[in-house]
Structures are given as structure tokens and as C-alpha cells.
VOBA-1610 file (N, C-alpha, C; in pm, whole numbers, padded with zeros to 5 digits, always signed):
BEGIN
Unk+03437-00794-01473Unk+03295-00824-01453Unk+03236-00721-01357Unk+03117-00667-01391Unk+03054-00568-01307Unk+03009-00628-01176Unk+03017-00549-01071Unk+02975-00593-00940Unk+02825-00618-00937Unk+02781-00725-00871Unk+02638-00748-00852Unk+02589-00655-00741Unk+02498-00565-00771Unk+02450-00473-00669Unk+02365-00545-00564Unk+02370-00497-00443Unk+02285-00545-00334Unk+02196-00431-00288Unk+02065-00448-00305Unk+01970-00341-00273Unk+01870-00390-00170Unk+01856-00314-00064Unk+01757-00342+00041Unk+01625-00276+00003Unk+01518-00354+00001Unk+01384-00302-00027Unk+01302-00318+00100Unk+01254-00207+00152Unk+01190-00210+00284Unk+01061-00129+00286Unk+00945-00195+00293Unk+00818-00123+00304Unk+00776-00101+00450Unk+00696-00001+00468Unk+00632+00024+00597Unk+00541-00095+00632Unk+00521-00121+00761Unk+00443-00239+00798Unk+00307-00204+00860Unk+00248-00092+00818Unk+00112-00060+00860Unk+00015-00123+00759Unk-00011-00250+00772Unk-00093-00320+00674Unk-00007-00375+00562Unk-00070-00448+00470Unk+00002-00516+00362Unk+00026-00428+00240Unk-00046-00318+00226Unk-00041-00240+00103Unk+00097-00194+00062Unk+00175-00148+00159Unk+00309-00099+00126Unk+00399-00212+00078Unk+00375-00333+00130Unk+00455-00448+00087Unk+00414-00496-00052Unk+00284-00500-00079Unk+00240-00553-00208Unk+00280-00461-00322Unk+00285-00332-00297Unk+00313-00241-00410Unk+00462-00228-00442Unk+00549-00286-00361Unk+00691-00289-00401Unk+00723-00413-00484Unk+00625-00500-00504Unk+00649-00622-00583Unk+00701-00590-00724Unk+00640-00495-00799Unk+00694-00464-00932Unk+00839-00416-00928Unk+00876-00346-00822Unk+01015-00300-00808Unk+01108-00419-00788Unk+01070-00509-00698Unk+01154-00627-00671Unk+01165-00714-00796Unk+01053-00733-00866Unk+01057-00812-00991Unk+01159-00754-01088Unk+01159-00623-01104Unk+01250-00559-01200Unk+01394-00563-01153Unk+01416-00554-01024Unk+01553-00566-00972Unk+01607-00707-00996Unk+01525-00808-00973Unk+01569-00946-00995Unk+01597-00972-01143Unk+01518-00913-01231Unk+01544-00925-01374Unk+01680-00867-01412Unk+01727-00770-01333Unk+01855-00705-01359Unk+01968-00768-01280Unk+01945-00889-01227Unk+02046-00964-01154Unk+02095-00890-01030Unk+02005-00821-00964Unk+02037-00754-00839Unk+02013-00850-00723Unk+02101-00848-00626Unk+02079-00921-00501Unk+01985-00836-00415Unk+01862-00884-00401Unk+01760-00809-00327Unk+01750-00862-00184Unk+01760-00773-00088Unk+01738-00805+00052Unk+01601-00747+00091Unk+01515-00832+00145Unk+01383-00788+00189Unk+01392-00742+00334Unk+01352-00619+00360Unk+01355-00567+00496Unk+01216-00525+00539Unk+01162-00587+00642Unk+01027-00553+00688Unk+01004-00618+00823Unk+00877-00621+00864Unk+00842-00682+00992Unk+00698-00731+00982Unk+00661-00822+01071Unk+00523-00867+01084Unk+00466-00923+00952Unk+00339-00894+00922Unk+00274-00951+00804Unk+00341-00911+00673Unk+00387-00786+00657Unk+00458-00752+00533Unk+00580-00839+00509Unk+00654-00871+00614Unk+00771-00956+00597Unk+00728-01098+00560Unk+00620-01148+00622Unk+00568-01280+00586Unk+00528-01283+00439Unk+00457-01179+00396Unk+00412-01173+00257Unk+00530-01175+00161Unk+00629-01090+00184Unk+00742-01079+00092Unk+00826-01207+00091Unk+00840-01271+00206Unk+00914-01397+00209Unk+00844-01505+00127Unk+00711-01509+00134Unk+00635-01606+00056Unk+00640-01573-00092Unk+00635-01445-00123Unk+00633-01401-00263Unk+00769-01414-00329Unk+00876-01395-00250Unk+01012-01400-00305Unk+01099-01491-00218Unk+01073-01623-00222Unk+01148-01715-00136Unk+01296-01721-00170Unk+01333-01676-00290Unk+01474-01680-00332Unk+01556-01566-00272Unk+01489-01470-00210Unk+01559-01351-00158Unk+01591-01366-00009Unk+01704-01310+00031Unk+01737-01301+00172Unk+01646-01195+00236Unk+01634-01203+00368Unk+01549-01105+00436Unk+01607-01070+00572Unk+01564-00955+00622Unk+01609-00909+00752Unk+01492-00835+00818Unk+01477-00855+00947Unk+01370-00790+01021Unk+01411-00648+01057Unk+01331-00550+01015Unk+01357-00410+01049Unk+01230-00354+01113Unk+01220-00361+01244Unk+01099-00313+01311Unk+01079-00164+01289Unk+00953-00124+01288Unk+00919+00017+01278Unk+00816+00051+01381Unk+00782+00177+01389Unk+00677+00218+01483Unk+00544+00161+01437Unk+00471+00100+01529Unk+00341+00043+01497Unk+00236+00104+01587Unk+00145+00187+01532Unk+00046+00253+01618Unk-00058+00155+01668Unk-00111+00182+01787Unk-00222+00105+01840Unk-00351+00175+01799Unk-00421+00117+01703Unk-00542+00178+01650Unk-00656+00161+01749Unk-00739+00264+01760Unk-00851+00261+01849Unk-00980+00232+01774Unk-01084+00194+01848Unk-01212+00167+01785Unk-01281+00296+01742Unk-01259+00403+01815Unk-01323+00529+01784Unk-01220+00641+01786Unk-01255+00753+01721Unk-01168+00869+01724Unk-01076+00878+01604Unk-00998+00984+01603Unk-00912+01015+01490Unk-00778+00943+01499Unk-00746+00870+01393Unk-00614+00807+01386Unk-00506+00915+01382Unk-00533+01024+01308Unk-00433+01132+01298Unk-00400+01190+01435Unk-00501+01205+01519Unk-00478+01258+01654Unk-00394+01161+01735Unk-00423+01032+01723Unk-00347+00931+01796Unk-00202+00930+01750Unk-00180+00934+01619Unk-00044+00932+01566Unk+00032+01057+01607Unk-00035+01172+01604Unk+00030+01297+01644Unk+00075+01290+01790Unk-00010+01236+01875Unk+00025+01222+02016Unk+00144+01128+02035Unk+00162+01038+01940Unk+00269+00939+01951Unk+00398+00982+01882Unk+00405+01104+01831Unk+00524+01149+01758Unk+00653+01132+01839Unk+00656+01166+01968Unk+00782+01145+02043Unk+00827+00999+02039Unk+00734+00904+02056Unk+00770+00764+02051Unk+00812+00722+01911Unk+00747+00780+01810Unk+00783+00751+01672Unk+00927+00794+01644Unk+00966+00909+01698Unk+01103+00958+01676Unk+01205+00867+01743Unk+01170+00817+01861Unk+01259+00722+01930Unk+01276+00596+01846Unk+01165+00540+01797Unk+01170+00419+01716Unk+01244+00443+01584Unk+01228+00564+01527Unk+01296+00592+01401Unk+01448+00598+01419Unk+01493+00649+01533Unk+01637+00651+01560Unk+01692+00509+01573Unk+01614+00422+01635Unk+01656+00281+01648Unk+01666+00216+01510Unk+01565+00240+01425Unk+01565+00179+01292Unk+01678+00234+01207Unk+01706+00364+01221Unk+01817+00423+01145Unk+01951+00362+01187Unk+01970+00344+01317Unk+02094+00282+01366Unk+02104+00138+01318Unk+01991+00067+01318Unk+01990-00072+01270Unk+02026-00076+01122Unk+01974+00018+01043Unk+02008+00022+00900Unk+02157+00037+00880Unk+02220+00126+00953Unk+02364+00147+00937Unk+02441+00018+00967Unk+02392-00060+01064Unk+02458-00187+01095Unk+02434-00289+00983Unk+02311-00291+00929Unk+02278-00384+00821Unk+02359-00353+00695Unk+02383-00225+00669Unk+02465-00186+00554Unk+02603-00252+00563Unk+02660-00252+00683Unk+02792-00314+00703Unk+02783-00466+00698Unk+02685-00522+00767Unk+02677-00668+00781Unk+02641-00738+00650Unk+02556-00675+00568Unk+02505-00742+00449Unk+02554-00679+00319Unk+02641-00579+00330Unk+02699-00518+00210Unk+02596-00447+00124Unk+02508-00371+00186Unk+02402-00301+00112Unk+02460-00186+00031Unk+02421-00177-00097Unk+02468-00071-00185Unk+02367+00043-00200Unk+02240+00015-00176Unk+02136+00117-00188Unk+02011+00067-00116Unk+01923+00161-00081Unk+01799+00129-00013Unk+01682+00190-00089Unk+01579+00109-00111Unk+01452+00160-00163Unk+01349+00130-00056Unk+01295+00235+00006Unk+01198+00214+00113Unk+01065+00276+00074Unk+00959+00217+00127Unk+00824+00269+00104Unk+00772+00324+00236Unk+00771+00456+00246Unk+00722+00527+00365Unk+00801+00497+00491Unk+00924+00452+00477Unk+01014+00438+00592Unk+01105+00561+00593Unk+01055+00670+00649Unk+01124+00798+00648Unk+01265+00789+00703Unk+01285+00700+00801Unk+01410+00696+00876Unk+01519+00615+00809Unk+01488+00547+00698Unk+01588+00459+00636Unk+01672+00533+00532Unk+01745+00633+00580Unk+01837+00708+00495Unk+01980+00683+00545Unk+02076+00714+00461Unk+02216+00699+00500Unk+02300+00797+00419Unk+02403+00847+00483Unk+02499+00934+00413Unk+02596+00853+00328Unk+02598+00720+00349Unk+02702+00638+00286Unk+02661+00575+00154Unk+02532+00557+00134Unk+02483+00493+00012Unk+02358+00566-00038Unk+02320+00547-00165Unk+02196+00608-00214Unk+02074+00549-00144Unk+01981+00634-00106Unk+01855+00586-00049Unk+01739+00653-00124Unk+01643+00571-00160Unk+01524+00616-00233Unk+01404+00604-00141Unk+01323+00709-00135Unk+01204+00711-00050Unk+01081+00713-00141Unk+00994+00611-00127Unk+00872+00607-00208Unk+00752+00641-00121Unk+00665+00727-00171Unk+00545+00766-00098Unk+00442+00822-00194Unk+00315+00810-00159Unk+00209+00874-00237Unk+00150+00991-00158Unk+00212+01023-00044Unk+00156+01126+00043Unk+00262+01231+00078Unk+00273+01330-00009Unk+00363+01442+00018Unk+00292+01552+00096Unk+00161+01547+00100Unk+00082+01641+00180Unk+00014+01563+00291Unk+00038+01606+00414Unk-00023+01541+00529Unk-00160+01601+00554Unk-00260+01515+00569Unk-00396+01561+00594Unk-00425+01555+00743Unk-00486+01661+00794Unk-00527+01665+00934Unk-00669+01720+00941Unk-00733+01693+01053Unk-00871+01738+01071Unk-00887+01804+01207Unk-00990+01888+01219Unk-01026+01946+01348Unk-00913+02022+01413Unk-00888+01990+01540Unk-00789+02066+01618Unk-00647+02047+01565Unk-00626+01942+01486Unk-00491+01918+01433Unk-00457+02006+01314Unk-00557+02071+01256Unk-00531+02153+01138Unk-00428+02262+01165Unk-00429+02314+01287Unk-00337+02424+01321Unk-00192+02377+01330Unk-00171+02248+01358Unk-00034+02199+01372Unk+00013+02124+01248Unk-00070+02120+01143Unk-00032+02049+01021Unk+00100+02100+00964Unk+00123+02234+00953Unk+00252+02280+00898Unk+00372+02228+00978Unk+00358+02218+01111Unk+00470+02169+01193Unk+00495+02021+01166Unk+00386+01942+01154Unk+00401+01799+01124Unk+00465+01781+00987Unk+00418+01862+00890Unk+00472+01855+00754Unk+00622+01886+00754Unk+00661+01985+00833Unk+00801+02025+00840Unk+00888+01912+00896Unk+00838+01845+00999Unk+00914+01735+01058Unk+00933+01622+00956Unk+00826+01587+00885Unk+00836+01478+00787Unk+00927+01516+00671Unk+00918+01640+00624Unk+01007+01684+00516Unk+01153+01684+00560Unk+01177+01707+00690Unk+01315+01706+00739Unk+01377+01567+00727Unk+01293+01463+00727Unk+01341+01328+00703Unk+01354+01300+00553Unk+01256+01345+00476Unk+01257+01317+00332Unk+01382+01374+00265Unk+01423+01495+00305Unk+01536+01560+00239Unk+01668+01488+00264Unk+01671+01395+00356Unk+01793+01318+00380Unk+01813+01208+00274Unk+01709+01182+00194Unk+01717+01082+00089Unk+01766+01144-00042Unk+01808+01060-00134Unk+01858+01110-00263Unk+01747+01136-00364Unk+01641+01052-00359Unk+01529+01069-00452Unk+01399+01033-00381Unk+01290+01090-00433Unk+01156+01052-00391Unk+01084+00996-00513Unk+01026+00877-00497Unk+00947+00817-00605Unk+00800+00818-00563Unk+00718+00876-00648Unk+00574+00884-00622Unk+00503+00783-00712Unk+00431+00686-00655Unk+00363+00585-00737Unk+00231+00637-00795Unk+00243+00732-00885Unk+00126+00791-00951Unk+00176+00865-01074Unk+00082+00909-01157Unk+00116+00992-01273Unk+00125+01137-01229Unk+00214+01212-01293Unk+00231+01352-01256Unk+00113+01437-01303Unk+00060+01404-01421Unk-00053+01481-01474Unk-00184+01407-01456Unk-00279+01440-01541Unk-00409+01373-01538Unk-00413+01260-01641Unk-00484+01149-01613Unk-00549+01124-01484Unk-00448+01078-01380Unk-00476+01108-01255Unk-00395+01054-01147Unk-00488+01002-01038Unk-00432+00925-00946Unk-00513+00856-00844Unk-00507+00921-00707Unk-00401+00997-00680Unk-00379+01044-00543Unk-00419+01188-00518Unk-00450+01264-00625Unk-00494+01402-00607Unk-00393+01486-00534Unk-00441+01567-00440Unk-00353+01661-00372Unk-00262+01593-00270Unk-00279+01466-00245Unk-00189+01396-00154Unk-00045+01399-00204Unk-00025+01383-00334Unk+00112+01380-00386Unk+00139+01485-00493Unk+00040+01567-00525Unk+00060+01674-00623Unk+00058+01807-00548Unk+00176+01847-00504Unk+00190+01964-00418Unk+00275+02070-00487Unk+00259+02194-00444Unk+00334+02304-00504Unk+00480+02303-00460Unk+00502+02275-00332Unk+00638+02278-00279Unk+00687+02136-00257Unk+00781+02092-00340Unk+00835+01956-00330Unk+00954+01953-00233Unk+00972+01844-00162Unk+01082+01837-00064Unk+01220+01826-00128Unk+01228+01771-00249Unk+01355+01752-00318Unk+01340+01790-00465Unk+01454+01820-00529Unk+01450+01840-00675Unk+01420+01709-00745Unk+01474+01600-00691Unk+01455+01470-00754Unk+01331+01400-00699Unk+01216+01453-00736Unk+01088+01387-00707Unk+01037+01333-00840Unk+01030+01201-00853Unk+00995+01136-00978Unk+00859+01066-00964Unk+00770+01092-01058Unk+00640+01024-01061Unk+00656+00899-01148Unk+00657+00783-01083Unk+00691+00658-01152Unk+00567+00582-01200Unk+00449+00638-01180Unk+00326+00572-01224Unk+00272+00478-01118Unk+00143+00445-01123Unk+00082+00355-01025Unk+00151+00219-01024Unk+00168+00163-00905Unk+00241+00038-00888Unk+00143-00072-00845Unk+00125-00170-00931Unk+00038-00282-00896Unk+00097-00414-00944Unk+00102-00510-00854Unk+00151-00643-00891Unk+00050-00715-00978Unk-00071-00659-00993Unk-00177-00724-01068Unk-00180-00686-01216Unk-00108-00582-01256Unk-00122-00533-01393Unk-00092-00641-01497Unk+00007-00724-01472Unk+00044-00828-01569Unk-00050-00948-01566Unk-00146-00947-01471Unk-00236-01061-01455Unk-00379-01031-01499Unk-00401-00918-01563Unk-00538-00874-01589Unk-00612-00959-01691Unk-00542-01046-01761Unk-00609-01131-01861Unk-00624-01277-01818Unk-00591-01308-01693Unk-00603-01448-01650Unk-00750-01488-01644Unk-00781-01618-01653Unk-00921-01663-01654Unk-00995-01626-01527Unk-01126-01612-01539Unk-01210-01584-01423Unk-01210-01703-01329Unk-01245-01678-01205Unk-01247-01784-01106Unk-01363-01880-01129Unk-01335-02011-01116Unk-01442-02110-01124Unk-01534-02100-01002Unk-01477-02049-00893Unk-01553-02030-00770Unk-01605-01887-00763Unk-01679-01847-00867Unk-01720-01708-00886Unk-01811-01661-00771Unk-01770-01555-00699Unk-01856-01501-00594Unk-01947-01391-00647Unk-02064-01376-00585Unk-02146-01259-00614Unk-02080-01136-00552Unk-02028-01155-00430Unk-01967-01045-00355Unk-01829-01087-00307Unk-01732-01000-00327Unk-01597-01021-00276Unk-01561-00904-00186Unk-01526-00935-00063Unk-01485-00830+00030Unk-01337-00851+00064Unk-01257-00749+00036Unk-01112-00756+00058Unk-01081-00683+00188Unk-01037-00757+00288Unk-01004-00698+00417Unk-00859-00652+00419Unk-00836-00539+00480Unk-00699-00487+00489Unk-00692-00388+00603Unk-00569-00351+00636Unk-00550-00251+00740Unk-00533-00313+00878Unk-00504-00228+00975Unk-00472-00275+01110Unk-00597-00303+01194Unk-00574-00374+01301Unk-00679-00398+01400Unk-00693-00275+01491Unk-00812-00256+01553Unk-00927-00346+01551Unk-01024-00322+01435Unk-00998-00216+01355Unk-01096-00180+01252Unk-01112-00288+01146Unk-01007-00365+01118Unk-01019-00470+01018Unk-01123-00573+01061Unk-01115-00617+01185Unk-01209-00717+01235Unk-01349-00660+01254Unk-01359-00533+01291Unk-01490-00469+01305Unk-01563-00473+01171Unk-01492-00439+01064Unk-01554-00441+00931Unk-01590-00584+00890Unk-01500-00679+00914Unk-01526-00818+00876Unk-01651-00872+00947Unk-01662-00846+01076Unk-01778-00894+01152Unk-01907-00831+01101Unk-01903-00701+01072Unk-02021-00632+01021Unk-02062-00687+00885Unk-01962-00714+00802Unk-01990-00762+00667Unk-02048-00903+00671Unk-01993-00990+00754Unk-02046-01126+00767Unk-02192-01122+00812Unk-02220-01036+00909Unk-02356-01025+00962Unk-02455-00985+00851Unk-02416-00889+00767Unk-02504-00845+00660Unk-02515-00951+00549Unk-02402-01012+00513Unk-02402-01109+00403Unk-02486-01232+00436Unk-02483-01276+00562Unk-02557-01396+00602Unk-02709-01378+00592Unk-02753-01253+00586Unk-02896-01224+00574Unk-02943-01222+00429Unk-02849-01248+00336Unk-02881-01247+00194Unk-02855-01385+00134Unk-02886-01397+00005Unk-02855-01521-00069Unk-02730-01506-00153Unk-02659-01393-00138Unk-02541-01371-00220Unk-02429-01468-00183Unk-02371-01530-00285Unk-02252-01612-00264Unk-02136-01517-00237Unk-02084-01524-00117Unk-01991-01421-00069Unk-01857-01480-00030Unk-01749-01412-00073Unk-01614-01451-00033Unk-01547-01334+00037Unk-01484-01363+00149Unk-01406-01263+00221Unk-01260-01303+00219Unk-01175-01213+00171Unk-01030-01233+00177Unk-00978-01161+00300Unk-00932-01236+00399Unk-00896-01177+00528Unk-00759-01111+00530Unk-00675-01139+00431Unk-00544-01074+00426Unk-00452-01118+00538Unk-00441-01249+00556Unk-00354-01303+00661Unk-00248-01394+00599Unk-00140-01337+00544Unk-00036-01420+00484Unk+00026-01511+00589Unk+00065-01629+00546Unk+00118-01725+00641Unk+00013-01823+00689Unk-00115-01794+00660Unk-00224-01885+00693Unk-00287-01935+00563Unk-00356-02047+00569Unk-00417-02102+00447Unk-00552-02166+00478Unk-00626-02106+00568Unk-00755-02163+00608Unk-00869-02112+00520Unk-00972-02196+00506Unk-01096-02158+00439Unk-01211-02201+00530Unk-01291-02105+00574Unk-01402-02132+00665Unk-01532-02094+00597Unk-01632-02183+00605Unk-01763-02154+00545Unk-01865-02130+00655Unk-01940-02020+00639Unk-02051-01988+00729Unk-02174-01964+00641Unk-02247-02071+00611Unk-02362-02057+00523Unk-02319-02016+00383Unk-02367-01901+00339Unk-02334-01851+00205Unk-02204-01771+00203Unk-02133-01764+00317Unk-02011-01683+00328Unk-01889-01774+00341Unk-01792-01752+00254Unk-01665-01824+00259Unk-01555-01726+00299Unk-01480-01760+00403Unk-01374-01673+00454Unk-01239-01739+00425Unk-01162-01675+00339Unk-01029-01726+00301Unk-00924-01641+00372Unk-00832-01706+00442Unk-00730-01632+00515Unk-00638-01555+00421Unk-00607-01615+00305Unk-00513-01551+00211Unk-00525-01619+00075Unk-00494-01547-00030Unk-00491-01603-00165Unk-00364-01556-00235Unk-00311-01639-00324Unk-00197-01593-00402Unk-00244-01493-00507Unk-00150-01433-00578Unk-00184-01323-00669Unk-00284-01365-00776Unk-00258-01478-00841Unk-00345-01521-00952Unk-00486-01552-00903Unk-00495-01619-00790Unk-00626-01653-00734Unk-00702-01527-00694Unk-00632-01432-00637Unk-00697-01308-00594Unk-00747-01227-00713Unk-00666-01218-00817Unk-00708-01146-00937Unk-00829-01214-01001Unk-00828-01346-01008Unk-00941-01419-01065Unk-01069-01390-00988Unk-01060-01385-00856Unk-01177-01355-00773Unk-01224-01212-00795Unk-01130-01117-00799Unk-01167-00977-00821Unk-01236-00959-00956Unk-01179-01018-01060Unk-01233-01001-01194Unk-01371-01066-01209Unk-01395-01175-01138Unk-01520-01250-01158Unk-01633-01204-01067Unk-01603-01134-00958Unk-01706-01093-00863Unk-01799-00987-00923Unk-01927-00998-00892Unk-02022-00895-00935Unk-02003-00766-00856Unk-01962-00779-00730Unk-01943-00663-00644Unk-01816-00683-00562Unk-01725-00585-00568Unk-01603-00585-00487Unk-01613-00474-00384Unk-01584-00507-00259Unk-01590-00410-00150Unk-01455-00411-00080Unk-01401-00292-00052Unk-01271-00286+00014Unk-01253-00151+00083Unk-01147-00141+00159Unk-01103-00013+00211Unk-01054+00073+00094Unk-01046+00204+00119Unk-00997+00295+00014Unk-00850+00326+00033Unk-00773+00222+00071Unk-00629+00238+00078Unk-00570+00261-00060Unk-00463+00335-00068Unk-00410+00375-00198Unk-00363+00255-00280Unk-00303+00156-00217Unk-00258+00039-00292Unk-00376-00036-00351Unk-00484-00050-00275Unk-00604-00115-00326Unk-00660-00040-00447Unk-00659+00091-00440Unk-00706+00172-00552Unk-00620+00147-00675Unk-00489+00141-00658Unk-00400+00115-00771Unk-00426-00024-00829Unk-00449-00123-00743Unk-00474-00260-00790Unk-00603-00268-00871Unk-00709-00205-00822Unk-00837-00209-00893Unk-00830-00133-01025Unk-00757-00020-01025Unk-00741+00057-01149Unk-00661-00022-01251Unk-00562-00099-01206Unk-00482-00181-01297Unk-00565-00291-01361Unk-00669-00335-01292Unk-00757-00440-01345Unk-00881-00382-01413Unk-00899-00251-01405Unk-01017-00189-01463Unk-01145-00234-01397Unk-01141-00255-01264Unk-01254-00313-01191Unk-01323-00208-01105Unk-01455-00202-01113Unk-01534-00115-01027Unk-01536-00173-00886Unk-01561-00086-00787Unk-01565-00133-00649Unk-01639-00033-00562Unk-01671-00077-00441Unk-01729+00009-00338Unk-01626+00023-00227Unk-01599+00147-00187Unk-01498+00173-00085Unk-01562+00210+00049Unk-01502+00154+00156Unk-01539+00189+00292Unk-01412+00237+00362Unk-01388+00367+00370Unk-01263+00415+00431Unk-01253+00376+00578Unk-01131+00351+00623Unk-01108+00321+00764Unk-01148+00443+00847Unk-01236+00427+00945Unk-01281+00540+01026Unk-01164+00612+01093Unk-01166+00745+01086Unk-01063+00824+01151Unk-00932+00831+01077Unk-00925+00778+00954Unk-00802+00782+00876Unk-00819+00884+00763Unk-00769+01006+00779Unk-00796+01114+00684Unk-00758+01083+00541Unk-00646+01011+00520Unk-00602+00981+00384Unk-00706+00897+00310Unk-00754+00790+00373Unk-00854+00705+00308Unk-00986+00779+00290Unk-01022+00859+00386Unk-01147+00936+00375Unk-01137+01036+00260Unk-01022+01099+00244Unk-01002+01194+00133Unk-01010+01123-00001Unk-00938+01011-00014Unk-00937+00939-00142Unk-01077+00891-00180Unk-01150+00836-00084Unk-01286+00790-00111Unk-01375+00905-00156Unk-01364+01017-00088Unk-01446+01134-00120Unk-01415+01187-00259Unk-01286+01199-00292Unk-01246+01253-00422Unk-01288+01163-00537Unk-01268+01032-00521Unk-01304+00939-00628Unk-01455+00935-00648Unk-01530+00950-00540Unk-01676+00953-00551Unk-01720+01083-00619Unk-01658+01194-00582Unk-01693+01324-00640Unk-01666+01327-00790Unk-01562+01256-00833Unk-01528+01249-00975Unk-01614+01147-01051Unk-01702+01077-00980Unk-01789+00980-01045Unk-01719+00850-01080Unk-01611+00818-01008Unk-01531+00700-01040Unk-01566+00578-00954Unk-01579+00599-00823Unk-01609+00487-00733Unk-01710+00531-00627Unk-01807+00445-00601Unk-01901+00470-00491Unk-01831+00440-00359Unk-01856+00523-00259Unk-01801+00500-00126Unk-01904+00537-00021Unk-01887+00479+00097Unk-01982+00502+00206Unk-01907+00481+00338Unk-01949+00553+00442Unk-01885+00535+00572Unk-01918+00397+00628Unk-01833+00348+00716Unk-01852+00215+00773Unk-01985+00206+00848Unk-02020+00310+00922Unk-02143+00305+01001Unk-02269+00307+00915Unk-02258+00357+00792Unk-02374+00366+00704Unk-02377+00260+00595Unk-02282+00167+00598Unk-02274+00069+00490Unk-02395-00024+00486Unk-02446-00045+00365Unk-02554-00141+00340Unk-02516-00222+00217Unk-02514-00354+00232Unk-02477-00441+00120Unk-02577-00426+00005Unk-02703-00420+00036Unk-02805-00406-00069Unk-02788-00275-00144Unk-02761-00166-00071Unk-02743-00037-00138Unk-02615-00035-00222Unk-02512-00105-00175Unk-02387-00111-00251Unk-02410-00171-00388Unk-02491-00274-00396Unk-02526-00334-00525Unk-02598-00234-00614Unk-02682-00151-00555Unk-02759-00054-00633Unk-02671+00059-00685Unk-02567+00095-00611Unk-02488+00214-00643Unk-02365+00188-00728Unk-02306+00068-00720Unk-02173+00047-00777Unk-02166+00079-00925Unk-02268+00042-01002Unk-02263+00063-01147Unk-02303+00203-01191Unk-02332+00291-01096Unk-02356+00431-01129Unk-02224+00507-01146Unk-02114+00439-01116Unk-01981+00501-01122Unk-01897+00428-01227Unk-01809+00503-01292Unk-01739+00451-01411Unk-01623+00359-01379Unk-01564+00373-01261Unk-01441+00300-01232Unk-01323+00360-01307Unk-01208+00296-01295Unk-01085+00341-01362Unk-01016+00223-01428Unk-00953+00250-01542Unk-00873+00150-01609Unk-00742+00218-01647Unk-00639+00197-01564Unk-00514+00271-01575Unk-00398+00173-01588Unk-00315+00192-01691Unk-00199+00106-01713Unk-00070+00189-01704Unk+00030+00130-01647Unk+00161+00195-01632Unk+00262+00123-01721Unk+00333+00198-01806Unk+00434+00134-01891Unk+00568+00116-01817Unk+00576+00168-01696Unk+00693+00154-01608Unk+00821+00212-01669Unk+00808+00299-01767Unk+00926+00356-01831Unk+01009+00439-01733Unk+00944+00520-01650Unk+01017+00604-01556Unk+01085+00517-01450Unk+01014+00420-01397Unk+01073+00331-01297Unk+01194+00257-01355Unk+01180+00202-01474Unk+01292+00129-01536Unk+01414+00219-01554Unk+01390+00342-01594Unk+01501+00435-01614Unk+01571+00467-01483Unk+01493+00486-01375Unk+01553+00517-01247Unk+01629+00397-01189Unk+01576+00278-01208Unk+01646+00158-01161Unk+01778+00139-01235Unk+01777+00159-01367Unk+01900+00146-01445Unk+02003+00250-01400Unk+01957+00372-01374Unk+02048+00477-01329Unk+02107+00443-01193Unk+02025+00391-01103Unk+02072+00353-00970Unk+02175+00242-00978Unk+02149+00141-01059Unk+02242+00029-01074Unk+02374+00074-01133Unk+02367+00160-01234Unk+02490+00214-01295Unk+02572+00293-01193Unk+02502+00368-01109Unk+02571+00446-01005Unk+02643+00354-00908Unk+02578+00246-00869Unk+02639+00150-00775Unk+02761+00084-00839Unk+02748+00043-00964Unk+02856-00031-01029Unk+02974+00058-01066Unk+02953+00188-01069Unk+03062+00279-01105Unk+03140+00327-00982Unk+03093+00289-00865Unk+03160+00333-00742Unk+03292+00259-00720
//
């Protein structure tokens, strides 16, 4: 009888996006009778435990930046690189212990650069092979890129959640001339919503749906601003706060604030809303493209990746976007339908092939 493989799946914990987009991977591993260990921390770990209660889990802390109200996130993260390296060494040492304690045969991590091992196959998933910097940081971008690539090359494969050719969602973030490894595989956009795109519309149909995501304090700043604008209108408005582990619903006039929704409920709300507003995080973009839903993006201030994605998608005529300080709910309604949106489906053929190859490698050892 073939050995049952044990695979650790570990997403980065900067917001929920990295956790939600590994759901299709976990689903496919479970279909293949793999023992999946969930490795994460904070809200991502809460989300994955709720989504996959049948799986074991382990807490793997990572570096968590303290986001500021103003200024460049890239500058803050760059200043914190020494602390990040210290935390990465701790996480790497913890992984080696977990491999022994839990019998791990392979690791699939999402943006956890430090979760590599010489003893077992490790897969690194990312949509950002090119690091974006602005202003004074532009001069040190090659050095930052070199440091990150020095971690990536310690892995056996890199999986990019996008298409290699056109159309693609990530642009120059993951389509680079110089790849860190020979085994860089474009596995297609990853969305837990793709299989749910035909479910019925929500009976509680909102005029406006605002999906909150990302770290504090910017998440709450956007939520407060949005509530203030929505209350001045007659629009039936729903806010998804993105707080797994909570189940509260608060009404403020025409505004309903839901702490969290399960996948089917969230898809029903997205599909039925006249206007969807969200951050331009890459996972959110993949989810909306999987549902073929138009939206308005408000990139997190000072986050170059989100600002780049919003700008590129707007320039291509796909999604309207606006800075947080300039956002107007009334104008968003006027602009959203001037853009075509995206309707992108992934057949998961590349991902399935790589998972089968990984499992065969484990069982042949």
C-alpha cells in the first residue's frame, strides 16, 4: 500500500488573501487522500481551521509589519528587513522541528520565503517575482530583489498563480525576464469562488457591497470612511469586515456590517450587488475575475503592489480605481460600468499535474 503523504500548507499572514487562495490547493490535496497540515497564524489560521475542520493545524508565526496611517509601506518594510531576517530564521528552525514532530513530507507555502528545507521538497507560491519600490527606495530595489531571490532559490519549485501568457492578471509583477529557478510554473489564477459562480443570487441583495481586507489601521480607516459616505445615501449597503471567528451583524441605518460570511454567502452577495468596492489585492482580483464581476478598486495607501495593479487594470479599461483620499461613492456608481471587467477561468491542469508529480515523488522515496 502506498504511503499517505503528509503535506504542510502554509500561507503568509498579512491579511486573509494568502490563506483564501490556497483553498483550491488544499481541496485537491484532500481529494488525493493527502494528510494536510495547516500552518499559519492569526486570522489566516482561524480562517483555514474553519474552512477545513478535518485538518490538523500548527501555529507558524511570521514577521508582521506595523502598518502606519501615512507614508510608504515599502519604506517601512525595508527599514524592518533586519527584524524580518531574525523572524525568518526562527520560522525556518520551527519548520525543521515540525518536519520531525509531524512527519512532514513536503511544504507548499504562499509567500513564506523562509519555509524551505534541504530534507524534503518545498514549493514556494507567489505572484510577485518583481519587487516594486518608489522614490528613494528605487536605488536599493536590486539589493532587495537579490535578498529575496536568495531565499526563493532554496525551494524546489515556484508556483505563480497566474497565466504565463495573455490575458494575465499580475502584469510585470510575475512576468519577469530573469526567473529565480528553472522550475517556475504558472498554475493559473487561484480562486475558491470559481466553482461557485452559478449559485443563486442573495435574497438580501445589496445596492453596494464593500469588501474589507488588509491590515490595520488602513482597513478600519477605509471602513469608517465608507460608512460615513454610505449613510448619506439611500443605497442599501453591506460591508464585509473580513473577521473570521466572529459572526456579528450590525445595522446602522441603511448600512449592514457583517463580520464574516462563508464562501457561498459571500459569492451570492458579490454576484447580486450593483456595485462592489474593494482593495486591489491580488487575491481579490482573482476572485472577481473568477466570478466575472466588475468592481471599483481602492488600493491600500503606500502599498506599491496594490497601486500598480489598480493602475494597470484601469489603464487596460478593465476596472475603475481611485485613491482612498479621492474616493466618492456617487462617482464610483457613475464610473464602474465604463470598464469591461474580467471573466477568467482556470482549468487547473498545471496545478493538478504538479500535485500528482509531488505526491509520486513522496511515495517513491
